[in-house]
Every structure is written in structure tokens, then in C-alpha cells.
C-alpha positions as CSV (number, residue, x, y, z in Angstrom):
1,M,159.1,227.6,72.5
2,K,158.2,230.8,74.7
3,S,161.4,232.9,75.1
4,Y,161.0,234.8,78.4
5,K,164.0,237.4,77.9
6,I,163.3,240.2,80.2
7,L,164.9,243.6,78.8
8,V,164.5,246.5,81.5
9,L,165.2,249.7,79.8
10,A,166.4,251.9,82.6
11,G,167.0,255.8,82.1
12,I,170.5,256.6,80.4
13,G,171.9,254.6,78.5
14,I,171.2,251.1,81.0
15,I,169.1,248.6,78.9
16,V,169.4,244.7,80.6
17,V,167.9,243.1,82.9
18,G,167.1,239.9,83.4
19,I,168.4,236.5,81.4
20,I,165.1,235.0,81.8
21,L,165.5,232.3,78.6
22,F,164.9,229.0,80.5
23,S,163.7,229.6,84.1
24,G,162.6,227.4,86.7
25,C,158.7,226.8,87.7
26,I,157.9,223.7,89.7
27,E,159.2,220.9,92.1
28,E,161.6,218.7,92.0
29,K,161.9,216.5,88.9
30,P,160.4,213.2,89.0
31,K,161.9,210.1,87.8
32,E,160.0,209.5,84.8
33,K,159.1,212.5,82.6
34,S,157.4,212.8,79.2
35,A,158.8,214.6,76.4
36,L,156.4,217.5,76.3
37,E,157.3,217.7,80.7
38,V,160.9,218.3,80.1
39,Y,160.0,220.7,77.1
40,C,157.7,222.7,79.6
41,D,159.9,222.0,82.7
42,V,162.8,223.8,80.9
43,S,161.1,226.5,79.1
44,S,158.9,228.1,81.8
45,L,159.1,231.1,84.1
46,T,156.6,230.4,86.3
47,P,154.3,227.5,87.6
48,R,151.6,229.2,85.2
49,D,153.8,229.1,82.5
50,Y,154.7,225.8,82.5
51,N,150.8,224.7,83.0
52,E,150.1,227.0,80.1
53,C,152.8,225.4,78.1
54,C,151.8,221.8,78.9
55,K,148.0,222.6,77.9
56,Y,149.0,224.3,74.4
57,R,151.7,221.8,73.2
58,G,150.0,218.9,74.9
59,E,147.4,218.6,71.0
60,L,150.8,219.1,69.1
61,Y,152.0,216.1,71.1
62,S,149.6,213.8,71.2
63,E,150.1,214.4,67.3
64,I,153.3,213.3,67.4
65,K,153.0,210.6,69.2
66,K,150.3,209.0,66.9
67,K,152.1,210.0,63.8
68,G,155.4,210.2,64.5
69,I,157.8,211.9,62.2
70,S,155.2,212.4,59.0
71,Y,153.5,214.9,61.1
72,C,156.5,217.6,61.3
73,I,157.7,216.9,57.4
74,P,157.9,219.0,56.1
75,E,158.5,221.2,58.2
76,N,154.8,222.0,60.0
77,I,154.1,225.3,59.7
78,K,151.6,226.0,61.8
79,H,154.0,224.5,64.9
80,G,157.4,225.3,63.3
81,L,160.4,224.2,65.0
82,D,158.3,222.7,68.1
83,C,157.2,219.5,66.5
84,I,160.2,218.8,65.1
85,T,162.0,219.4,68.4
86,L,159.5,217.6,70.9
87,F,159.9,214.2,68.2
88,A,163.9,214.2,68.7
89,M,162.9,214.8,72.6
90,S,160.5,211.9,72.4
91,E,163.5,209.7,70.6
92,E,166.1,211.3,72.5
93,N,168.0,211.1,68.7
94,V,169.6,214.4,68.6
95,S,170.2,213.3,64.6
96,V,166.4,214.0,64.1
97,C,166.8,218.0,64.5
98,D,169.0,218.0,61.3
99,K,165.9,217.4,59.6
100,I,165.4,221.1,60.0
101,S,166.2,222.9,57.5
102,Y,168.9,226.1,58.8
103,W,171.0,226.3,61.2
104,S,169.7,228.7,63.8
105,G,166.9,226.0,64.0
106,R,169.0,222.8,64.4
107,N,170.6,224.6,67.5
108,Y,167.1,225.1,69.1
109,C,166.5,221.9,68.9
110,M,170.0,220.7,70.0
111,P,169.7,221.5,73.8
112,F,165.7,220.5,74.2
113,V,167.4,217.1,73.1
114,A,170.1,216.9,75.3
115,A,167.7,218.2,78.2
116,A,165.2,215.4,77.4
117,E,168.7,212.8,77.3
118,E,170.1,214.6,80.7
119,N,173.5,214.6,78.6
120,T,175.6,217.5,78.5
121,S,177.7,215.4,75.2
122,V,175.2,216.5,73.0
123,C,176.0,220.0,73.8
124,D,179.4,219.4,72.5
125,K,178.0,218.9,69.1
126,I,177.0,222.7,69.3
127,S,179.7,224.8,67.8
128,V,178.3,228.6,68.9
129,E,179.7,228.8,72.4
130,S,176.7,231.0,73.6
131,V,174.3,228.5,72.5
132,K,176.2,225.5,73.9
133,E,176.6,227.4,77.1
134,N,173.2,227.8,77.6
135,C,172.8,223.8,76.6
136,I,174.4,223.5,79.8
137,G,172.2,224.9,81.4
138,M,168.9,223.2,80.4
139,V,171.0,219.8,81.0
140,A,171.9,221.1,84.5
141,K,168.2,222.1,85.2
142,A,166.3,219.3,83.9
143,K,168.6,217.2,86.4
144,R,168.7,219.6,89.2
145,D,172.4,219.2,89.5
146,V,174.0,222.6,90.1
147,S,177.5,220.5,89.5
148,I,177.1,220.4,85.9
149,C,177.7,223.8,85.8
150,D,181.0,223.4,86.0
151,K,181.1,222.4,82.8
152,T,180.7,225.4,80.8
153,S,183.5,227.8,79.9
154,T,182.4,231.4,80.7
155,S,181.7,233.0,84.3
156,S,178.8,234.4,82.5
157,G,177.4,231.3,81.3
158,K,178.4,229.5,84.9
159,N,176.2,231.9,86.9
160,Y,173.6,231.6,84.6
161,C,173.4,227.9,84.7
162,I,173.3,228.4,88.0
163,G,170.4,230.7,88.3
164,M,168.7,228.1,85.9
165,V,169.4,225.6,89.0
166,A,168.8,227.6,91.8
167,S,164.9,228.6,90.1
168,A,164.1,225.1,89.3
169,K,164.5,223.9,92.6
170,K,163.6,227.5,94.6
171,N,166.5,227.4,96.4
172,I,168.0,231.1,96.9
173,S,170.3,229.9,98.9
174,L,172.4,228.4,95.3
175,C,172.5,232.5,94.4
176,D,175.2,232.4,96.9
177,K,177.2,230.4,94.7
178,I,177.7,233.5,92.2
179,P,180.3,236.3,93.5
180,I,179.0,238.8,91.2
181,L,176.8,241.3,93.1
182,S,174.4,241.7,89.6
183,K,174.5,238.1,88.6
184,K,173.8,237.4,92.3
185,E,170.8,239.5,92.4
186,Y,169.5,238.1,89.0
187,C,169.8,234.6,90.4
188,I,167.6,235.7,93.2
189,G,165.2,237.4,90.9
190,M,164.6,233.8,88.4
191,V,164.3,232.6,92.0
192,A,161.4,234.8,93.4
193,A,159.7,234.4,90.1
194,A,159.6,230.7,90.4
195,K,158.0,230.5,93.9
196,E,155.9,233.8,92.9
197,D,157.2,235.3,96.2
198,V,157.6,239.2,95.9
199,S,159.1,239.4,99.1
200,L,162.4,237.8,98.0
201,C,162.4,240.8,95.1
202,D,162.9,243.0,98.2
203,K,166.5,241.3,98.7
204,I,167.5,242.7,95.7
205,S,169.3,246.4,95.8
206,I,170.1,246.7,92.2
207,K,166.7,248.7,90.9
208,S,166.5,248.0,87.2
209,I,167.3,244.1,88.1
210,K,164.3,244.5,91.2
211,D,162.0,245.8,88.8
212,G,162.5,243.2,86.4
213,C,161.7,241.0,89.5
214,L,158.4,242.5,90.2
215,L,157.9,242.0,86.4
216,M,158.4,238.2,85.8
217,I,155.9,237.9,89.1
218,A,153.4,240.1,88.0
219,M,153.1,238.3,84.4
220,G,153.8,235.3,86.2
221,T,150.6,235.8,88.4
222,K,148.9,237.8,85.4
223,T,146.3,238.8,88.1
224,N,147.6,241.1,90.6
225,I,148.2,245.2,88.6
226,S,149.3,246.3,92.1
227,L,152.8,244.6,91.3
228,C,153.2,246.8,88.1
229,D,152.6,250.1,90.4
230,K,156.4,248.8,92.3
231,I,158.2,249.1,89.4
232,S,160.0,252.5,89.2
233,D,161.1,252.1,85.5
234,A,158.0,253.7,83.6
235,H,158.6,252.0,80.5
236,L,158.8,248.7,82.1
237,K,155.6,249.9,84.3
238,D,154.0,250.4,81.3
239,E,154.6,246.6,79.7
240,C,153.8,244.9,83.3
241,I,150.1,246.6,82.9
242,T,149.9,245.8,79.2
243,K,150.9,242.0,80.2
244,V,148.2,241.8,83.0
245,A,145.5,244.0,81.6
246,E,145.7,241.6,77.9
247,T,145.5,238.6,80.2
248,K,142.7,240.0,82.3
249,E,140.8,240.4,79.4
250,F,141.7,236.9,78.2
251,V,140.1,235.6,80.8
252,I,137.0,237.9,81.3
253,K,136.1,236.8,77.9
254,Q,137.0,232.9,78.2
255,Q,133.3,233.0,81.0
256,L,131.4,233.5,78.3
257,H,132.9,231.4,75.5
258,H,130.8,228.4,75.9
259,K,127.6,230.4,75.4
260,R,128.6,232.7,72.4
261,T,129.8,228.9,70.6
262,F,126.5,227.7,71.3
263,V,124.4,230.6,69.7
264,L,126.7,230.8,66.8
265,R,125.9,227.2,65.8
266,E,122.3,227.7,66.2
267,S,122.9,230.8,64.2
268,Q,124.9,229.5,61.2
269,Q,123.3,231.0,58.0
270,Q,123.6,234.4,60.1
271,N,127.3,234.3,59.9
272,R,127.2,232.6,56.5
273,M,126.2,235.4,55.5
274,F,129.6,237.5,55.7
275,L,131.9,234.0,55.0
276,F,130.6,233.1,51.1
277,V,132.6,236.1,49.4
278,I,135.9,234.4,51.9
279,K,134.8,230.9,50.6
280,F,134.7,231.8,47.2
281,Q,138.6,232.8,47.6
282,N,139.5,230.4,49.2
283,Q,137.8,227.0,47.7
284,F,138.5,228.1,43.8
285,G,141.4,230.5,44.2
286,K,139.6,233.6,42.6
287,K,140.6,236.3,44.5
288,T,141.7,238.6,41.5
289,A,138.5,238.1,39.5
290,L,136.5,239.0,42.7
291,F,137.9,242.1,43.3
292,R,137.7,242.9,39.7
293,L,133.7,241.8,40.3
294,R,133.6,244.4,42.7
295,T,135.2,247.1,41.1
296,K,133.2,246.9,38.0
297,Q,130.1,246.6,39.7
298,D,128.6,244.0,36.9
299,V,126.1,241.2,38.4
300,S,126.2,239.9,35.0
301,L,129.7,238.3,35.0
302,C,128.1,236.1,37.6
303,D,126.2,233.9,35.6
304,K,129.7,233.0,34.4
305,M,130.3,231.2,37.3
306,S,128.9,227.3,36.1
307,N,128.8,226.0,40.7
308,D,126.1,227.3,42.1
309,E,127.7,228.3,45.6
310,V,130.3,230.6,43.5
311,K,127.5,232.0,41.7
312,E,125.7,233.3,45.2
313,S,129.0,234.2,46.2
314,C,129.5,236.5,43.3
315,I,126.6,238.3,43.7
316,M,126.9,238.4,47.6
317,G,130.3,240.4,46.3
318,V,128.6,242.7,44.3
319,A,125.9,243.5,46.5
320,W,128.2,244.3,49.2
321,A,130.5,246.5,46.3
322,T,127.2,248.3,45.4
323,Q,124.6,248.3,48.3
324,D,122.2,247.3,46.3
325,I,120.0,245.2,47.9
326,S,118.0,244.5,45.3
327,L,120.6,242.4,44.1
328,C,120.3,240.1,47.7
329,H,117.2,238.9,46.0
330,K,118.4,236.9,43.5
331,L,120.1,234.8,46.4
332,S,118.5,231.2,47.8
333,P,116.5,232.5,51.1
334,S,118.7,230.7,53.2
335,D,121.5,233.5,52.1
336,E,119.0,236.5,51.3
337,G,119.2,237.6,54.8
338,G,122.6,237.5,55.5
339,C,123.2,239.4,52.5
340,I,121.2,241.7,53.7
341,G,122.3,242.3,56.7
342,M,125.8,242.8,55.5
343,I,124.2,245.9,53.6
344,A,122.3,247.3,56.5
345,Q,125.6,247.3,58.6
346,E,127.8,248.5,55.8
347,K,125.4,251.6,55.6
348,Q,124.6,251.5,59.2
349,D,121.2,251.2,58.1
350,V,118.5,249.5,60.6
351,S,115.5,249.5,58.8
352,L,116.9,247.3,56.4
353,C,117.2,244.6,59.0
354,D,113.0,244.9,58.7
355,K,113.5,243.3,55.2
356,I,114.9,240.1,56.5
357,L,112.2,237.3,57.1
358,T,113.8,234.7,60.0
359,T,113.5,236.8,63.5
360,L,117.2,235.2,64.3
361,E,118.9,236.3,61.3
362,K,116.8,239.9,61.6
363,E,117.8,240.3,65.6
364,Y,121.6,239.6,64.5
365,C,121.3,242.5,61.9
366,I,119.9,245.1,64.3
367,E,122.5,243.8,67.0
368,S,125.5,244.3,64.3
369,V,124.2,248.1,63.4
370,A,123.8,249.1,67.2
371,E,127.1,248.2,67.9
372,I,128.8,249.9,64.6
373,K,126.7,253.0,65.2
374,E,127.1,252.7,69.2
375,D,123.1,253.3,69.6
376,I,122.4,251.5,72.7
377,S,118.6,252.1,71.5
378,L,118.6,249.9,68.9
379,C,119.4,247.1,70.8
380,D,115.5,247.5,72.3
381,K,114.5,246.4,69.1
382,I,115.7,242.9,70.4
383,S,113.6,240.3,71.4
384,N,116.2,237.3,71.9
385,T,117.3,237.8,75.2
386,F,120.8,236.7,74.9
387,I,121.4,238.7,71.3
388,K,119.9,241.8,73.1
389,D,122.5,241.4,76.3
390,E,125.0,240.3,73.8
391,C,124.3,243.7,71.9
392,I,123.9,246.0,74.9
393,K,127.7,244.5,76.1
394,H,129.3,245.2,72.5
395,V,127.7,249.2,72.9
396,A,129.4,249.3,76.2
397,T,132.7,247.8,75.5
398,T,132.6,250.3,71.9
399,K,131.3,253.3,73.9
400,Q,133.4,252.2,77.5
401,D,130.4,253.2,79.1
402,V,130.1,251.0,82.1
403,S,126.7,252.0,83.3
404,L,125.4,250.4,80.5
405,C,125.9,247.5,81.4
406,D,123.3,247.7,83.9
407,K,120.6,246.8,81.4
408,I,121.2,243.5,80.1
409,S,119.2,241.3,82.2
410,N,122.0,238.5,82.4
411,T,123.9,238.0,85.5
412,S,127.2,236.9,84.5
413,T,127.2,238.8,81.5
414,K,126.7,242.2,82.9
415,D,129.1,240.7,85.4
416,A,131.5,240.2,82.1
417,C,130.5,244.0,80.7
418,I,131.4,245.7,83.7
419,K,134.9,243.8,84.2
420,G,135.7,243.8,80.4
421,I,135.2,247.6,80.4
422,A,137.5,248.3,83.6
423,E,140.0,245.9,82.6
424,A,140.9,247.6,79.1
425,R,140.5,250.9,80.6
426,L,144.2,249.7,82.7
427,C,145.4,250.4,79.5
428,D,144.5,253.9,80.7
429,K,147.4,253.9,83.3
430,I,149.9,253.8,80.8
431,S,151.6,257.2,79.9
432,T,152.7,257.1,76.6
433,I,150.0,256.8,73.6
434,F,152.4,254.4,72.1
435,G,152.6,252.1,75.2
436,K,148.9,252.6,75.6
437,D,147.7,251.9,71.7
438,T,150.3,248.7,72.1
439,C,148.3,247.4,75.6
440,I,144.5,248.0,74.0
441,W,145.8,246.2,70.8
442,R,147.4,243.3,72.6
443,V,144.0,243.3,75.2
444,A,141.9,243.5,71.6
445,T,143.8,240.6,70.2
446,T,143.9,238.1,73.0
447,K,142.7,234.5,72.0
448,Q,139.3,235.8,72.9
449,P,139.1,238.7,70.8
450,D,137.2,241.3,70.4
451,G,136.8,244.2,67.9
452,S,135.1,247.0,69.6
453,I,138.2,247.3,72.0
454,C,140.3,248.7,68.8
455,N,138.2,251.7,68.7
456,K,140.2,253.2,71.6
457,I,143.4,253.0,69.8
458,S,144.7,256.4,69.3
459,T,145.3,256.3,65.1
460,T,143.3,255.3,61.9
461,M,146.0,252.6,60.9
462,G,146.6,250.9,64.1
463,K,142.8,250.8,64.8
464,E,142.1,249.8,61.3
465,T,144.9,247.1,61.7
466,C,143.9,246.1,64.7
467,I,140.4,244.8,63.4
468,R,142.3,243.3,60.7
469,Q,143.7,241.1,63.2
470,V,141.0,240.3,65.0
471,A,139.0,239.4,62.2
472,E,141.5,237.0,61.0
473,L,142.1,235.4,64.4
474,K,138.2,234.9,64.3
475,H,137.5,233.8,60.7
476,D,135.1,236.7,61.0
477,A,134.8,238.6,57.7
478,S,132.2,240.9,58.7
479,L,134.8,242.9,60.9
480,C,136.6,244.4,57.8
481,D,133.6,246.3,56.9
482,K,135.1,249.2,59.9
483,I,137.9,249.2,57.8
484,S,137.7,252.2,55.4
485,D,141.4,251.7,53.9
486,T,140.9,249.9,50.6
487,K,144.4,248.2,50.7
488,I,143.9,246.8,54.4
489,K,140.2,246.1,53.8
490,E,140.8,243.7,51.1
491,S,143.9,242.5,52.8
492,C,141.6,242.1,55.9
493,I,139.3,239.8,53.9
494,E,142.2,237.3,52.3
495,R,143.7,236.9,56.0
496,S,140.0,236.3,57.4
497,S,139.5,233.3,54.9
498,R,142.8,231.7,56.2
499,N,141.8,228.2,57.6
């Protein structure tokens, strides 16, 4: 579940703006909605968030519909509470929530089931008053019925409930039912976010709440950086810039995803050069043994391995540790080039790439050395147009030199290069070093992650943990070579081996 709490830090002792845990995003509720639609309805902030929720929870919901509760039990690690919650909602059976082993998880599940059933009596099963109040608000939102808010026992619960219904119905007049100015203006902010109507924020007189309103719309549309400039609080402005920057980076990179996937399929052997060690760890549980081999740098120990693939993985590990290219010649022809490329990248020695027999692997080797050395001239050694363009783009991004993008022949890749650098630079608008580093981290580790962006982080540890995160997301152990800290590097290799 997405949690949409907005915390506004407003100078001297003021913290707080916005309750937005579950606010509205869609038009009047159709008569029959699936459990997924109800789930996304009551847990979304804007129309965009609703659509993203349906998209990213859709696969999970399909599996639940096909496999039932067995897909969730034991508690599905990947999807956490959402799996059991969605199943309970689809069955409209609150007792399914009891399958969750811990108390807070059950309290998370029950309000969603209440919303799916449109039944506030389910909320009576909840002992924690604040959770119960939230449950009533979710039912009121699901039914689009503000009269249900009268069932709440506190004024704050009722005000929050009214705000949820107002945002769901996109009806600002419902906010007039709230007598307290600050709570009324929170309500206006929720409606503004649901309608994505920035003009409604101008109806808010309290500065911190108005800032929260602008932030919610900026986060909802995720395209308009100018909204961030309207925010008066410096910390909140930084958060706004970060959110817009990371989302734009994702949109830009997503455009090249399919083309990159095709080339990676074509160059499968090249990818494998960084995966042998990982495969060895993952399939045979030899992580500790592998690190001992690398420490002892004794390739003769590899001969003790009975499985040929494991043996080659072992040789690869020792070759990597010793930087001894002669060990690569002990490998099969399909793996020899990958081994040489790995050492060339580690040594930053492009001449070693010439020892690789296949053209494709050789040119990917050159690209990897060019990127790590930030040497654009090396890209000229590449004949494959796509790899050459990607080489230039990676060097340009690493150096943050937009002029280099002009060397790219493919128009879409050139545009992506220019836009990618421009959006990463949005982080430079942030006033604090910590805030700037956080923004860069988020841009680098979006769903189409890019390790070269991590180089802009100010601290070595921040830079290297960022690279580790990208390596994990991409399942690419080669990125770990860029890490100097031994523990972070070993952790990087282990994490990037996970399925």
C-alpha cells in the first residue's frame, strides 16, 4: 500500500501538514468494482496514483485470482501485506486478515475489507481508535457517502472522513462542513490534489497547508517543476524537486528500455561475464568459499569443483581477484571474452579489450572502460552504432556534459542523453548537501536505474551504496567493480545475485 502522509516542516516548531493517508483520485464510484479497484481507490492520492496502483498491483491480483490464498501463505515476502489483504477483499471476508501473523498487519488489512464490503460494522472489530476512525473514513470514501462520517467518535476523525469523501467526489463544498479553519483547508488541499487543480491551493490561507497542497499536486502530476518554486518552505521545496526529478528521469529512461533489452538479449554472453560468480553463489551456496578463494588467490582450489560451470565460476572469481588475464584462457571460448572484459574494466585498460575474439563482446568491453574512465575518445573505437551511442550517452551522463550528446547519431538516444542530464541537474536546485544527495540517489535508483548518476553524490559512502543499490536493481554484478570499500563491494555482489 502506498502511504500518502505529507509532513510539512515549517520553521520554528511547526511540523505537520496534511493527513493524506488515503485521499481521492477518481470519479464517482461505479456499481461493481473489483477488489483491486477498491484497494487503489481508497489508497490513492491522485488520478495518476490510482492508475499506477492498478498497473503495479494488477499482476499480484491476477495471481491471487488464479491461485487463491495459497499464493499468499506463508506470507508472501515480495508483496507483504498486500497479498493477503487483496485476497480478503476479493472474498469480502475479514477473517482472512487473521492469517496475518502480527497485530499491526491485521489492523492494516481490516479497513480495506470494510471498504470492499462497504460495511462499517467490520470497523467495530478494530480496537485501536485511530485505526477504527480511519476505517470508517475508508468506507465513507468507497461509498461516496459523507453521512457515514457521523459514525466517527472524534471531531478529528470526522473532519478527516469528510476530507476523504470530498476528495473522492471532487466536491470542495463538502469542506464547508468542517468548522475548524486548518482542517477545512486540509480538506481543500485534498480536493485540489484529486482534481489536480492548483488554483484551489490559492483558496488556502495557512502557508504550511498551501505548501502541502502544491506538493501534493506536483507529486501527483510529477511533470511540473515550476510548482515546486511556489512552495515557501525550503525543506518541502527540496522534497518536491526530488520527487519531480526522479520521476522525469524514469520517464526518459523508460523510452529506451525496449531497445536496450533487445541488445542485451543479443549480447547474452557479454552479460554472463559478470554473472558467473553470482550464479556460483546463488545456486550452490558457496559464497563464503568463493571469498576465501579470492583471498587466497589460489586457482588450484577450483579444480576441486566437480561441476564444470561451478569450476569456471571459481576460475572467474580468482581471475577477478588477481587481475590475472592468463586465467581467462582456462575458460571456455564463450566465457573467455567475458573474463577479459571484466579485468579490463577493473584495470581501466582498454588495450585488454583487443584480446577478446568476438566483436560484440570486445565493443561492450570498450564501452565499459570508456564509462568508468569518462573518456569519450574510447567510444570512437566502437563500430556498432547502438553500442557507440550508448557509450557516448553513458560518458556524457557521468561527466554531466550535455555537449557530448551531440556526438550521438540516433535522434532518440541523443534526446534522451540531453534530457537525462537536464533532469539529473534538477537536483542542483536543492539548497542542502544532504537534500541534493538524496535527490541524486532517487534519480539514480528509479525503475530504470543508472549507476553513472551515483557519481554526483558528495560522499564516497553515499556514492558506493548508491551503486550497490543500482547493481541490485539491475542484477548486474559488474557495477560492483566501481566500489572500493570491501564490505560494500562484497555486499553488492551478494545482493545483485538475488532473484
